[in-house]
C-alpha positions, 0 to 999 in steps of 0.5 A: 614134179613127180608125186610119187615120192611125194604121195607116199609123204617124206620117209620115201622121198628121203629113201629115193633120193639118198639113192637117186642123187641128182639126175637132172635129165636136160639140165644136168648143171644143176648138181654140178653147180651146187658141189663145192669147190675142189670136189669132184665135177662130173661131166657126161657127153649126153646133153640130155643124160640119157644113152641109148643101146640095143639089147644084147650090145655093150656101152661104154660111158666116159664122163670127164671128171675133174678134181679125181686125184685118188678118186674111187669110182662106184656105177651102181644100177637102180640104186643097188647093183654095182656094175662098175668101179672105174671113171668108165662104165663098160657094160652089156645091157642084155634086157629092153627096158629103161635103167638108172645108173648112178656114178659116185666119185668119191675123194679126200675133199668129198663125194659127188653123185650123177645119174644117167639113164640108160635105155635098152632098146630092141630096135633104134631107128631115127627119131626126128623132132622139129619144134614148129610154132603155134603160127606155123612156118612163114619166111620172107621171101629171098631171106635164109631160114635155117632148119636144124631138127633134133635126132635121136639115134643118129650115132648108130651105124649107116645113118644118113639123112636127105632133105625134100623141098616139094619132092625135090631131093635138096640136101644130106647135111644134117641141118638145112637153109631154106631160101626161096624168091617165090611167094607160095607154100612149100612142102619140106620132108626130112628123111632120116635112116639108120641100121635099125630103120627109117623115119620122116617128118613133113611139114610146110614153110609159107613164104611171104613178101614181107615180115609177118607181123602179129598182133592178137589178144587172147581168150579167157582160157585156152579152150575158149575162142571169144576175146570179148572183155565184160565190165561194169561202168567205171571198171578198167579193163586192162588190154595187153596184146600178144605181139610177135615179130616186131623188134622195137614197136610203137603203139596206137590205141583207138576206141571207137574210131577215135585216137586214145593218149595211150602209147604204152602195150598195156591199155586201161580202159575205162567206160563210163556208160553201158554199151559196146566198145570197139578197141583197136591197137595198131603196133608199127615197127620203129623203122617204118618197115611194117604194121599189124592191127588188132580189134577187140570188143569191150562189153560194158554191162547195164548192170552192178555187182549186186545185180549180178549176185548168186546168193547162197541158200541153205542148200549151197555146197560149200565145194566147188561143183563144176570143172569148166576147164582143166588145161594142164601143161605137160607133166608126169601125171598127165595120162597117167593110167596107174594107181598113182596117176589114177586116169582112165586114159579115155581121156582124150577130149576136154569134156572128158578130162574135165569130168575126170578132174571133177571126180578127183576133186569130188572125192579129194583126190588131187588133179595134177596141173603139169609144169609152168602155166597149166590150169583148172578153172572151177566155179560154184553154185553160188557167188562167194562173198568177200569178207571184210579182209580179216577172215579167209573166204576160200581154201584150195587143197593141196598135197604140199608138205614140210619137213626137216629137209624143206618138204615138197611145196609146188606154188600155184597162182590162184585167179579169180573171177565175176560172172559180170555177163551172166551166162555161167561161163568163165568168159570175163576178167581174171584177177590175180590174187597177191601172194608174197612174191607179188612185185618182187623183181624175180617174179615175171608177169605175162610170161608165156610158154610154149610146150610141142608135142614129142615126135615119139612116145616115152620122150621129153616135151620140148618148150620154148618160152617168152624170154627167148630161152627153151628147155624141156619137161623130162620123161621119168619112166621110172615112175610114170611110164605112159607114152605121152606127157602132153595131155591127149585132149589137146589136139595141136602140135604145140600150145602155149600157156600165159601167166605170172612166173615165180622165181623156183625156191627148190635146191639140192643140198649136195651133202645129203642128196636131198631135193627140196621144194621149199615154201613160200611165206603165203599166198600160192595154192599147194603150199604150206606157208602162214596160211596153210591149214593141215591135218583137218578132219574134214578129208582134205588135208593141207590146204591154203586159205585165201582172201578175195581183197587180195584180188589186183589188176595187173598194175598191182592196184587193189579190184575190191570185188564184192565177190567171186563165181569162178576160181583159177589155179595155175602152176606158178613156176617153171623149174624142175626138181633133179630126178623127181622132174617138173615142179607141177601144182596139185589141187584136191578141192575148192571150198567156200569157208563161209559154208 
């Protein structure tokens, strides 16, 4: 979320929220859902809560207001100047820029506030957005595929749209149904025009003979390519595939060509001796319409835990010494070059991004992980040995706080890894550390969110998730004005992040207008729980402490690790707090508590 308020602590949060109410960007129903019965209910005709107008033009905003008998209305510009006192706002906007307007409706039953954003621009040509999945668009020959782009500024005078397939004009409708009988790759182009200009978007659709079922195994992180898995004799490896397009799949596992009794989606394979094993999965559609297969290598090393332990010495550093991968989800601090964000704008490769993140951690300053799934992976110059479970083994610093309004707690899931193959790289097995929400019905394991690069600067970042839902990371230009919240070092047009998702604990108090990100009991970074330390003199401020003994397999059984070499922290909720934007975990340091 927006840490402008958080960095200035709770006093600024209270002041800012009391002025700004509950702008919710893409989903402004959050405020409406919390309004008590018979209080006014405000509904704007903009689904995003954003209105665009050309400089020098008059804009009329006419919300639907329920329960407004004998109501008093007040439209306030950027929390100060009153620009209207009726149910409809009519105002001329002269200067380009972003403005926030609050509508306050007061009745005898109480008052309600809703915010909207006004984008005043010199020109507003169309902006075309189309979320194309990472695997590309594939359509079965002879079947319909509906293409519905999102187009901004389509209400301007002279708006027209035209579709082309392989250079031939095929439609002037807002949406287009693609259907081709011949197998091959087709180039599709959308051209949109209004009085202010023209824009276009090109993409490809591959027509295939049958449904393109897919099965794959994940690498340990986004920027790694190898899917090889490493373990010791007697330690299971939990293999879970990514399966696409199957409606009713069945699973067949084999090891080195020998069929396994396992028919579940997850296969816990336990090697009985050192060696390299080839595990194959075949997934079949129940009706026999298709299948797909994938293989993964499981390498059982001829070593024990004691053989790979890197013992600490008198020269060992208690803090992390390496950032191996900083792959945030989109967020307000990603690419932010102001004093709040602190980036240089040159972080366009993973190496440069990692170097910046390490510099931040060395100074005990925050690194934002963005929205759900964003993460950072760090390592130490020695192994962190597990205690007997009675004491904490390591800590992760953050910037969470609690106050009378609830405070700001943005839980980060913590994962740990041993360097089983001994290559000094975090390409082995990740194990999640249990927290208070582990095993709850509201906690989702194996959750995934795909983020799509915006088509133009200063736009929301759209996402879809593994549950079939979609939403966006709001662009909140009142605080963070960089062109893109999408990380510059992720070159793909979309990327998918996987992890465990917790039920969010944020809420808006309709009587005070305060947003609160309430704390979880224990087990998460950037969270003031029972395992949190604050106000220390070591420069870290708030930090959460962790026990290696809480490491578990995906089924919840304890792993019983003797030590760890790598730590990953990952934003653990997919939620946003009104005008403050997305909830995003921040980290500011990793420390071995035995030193």
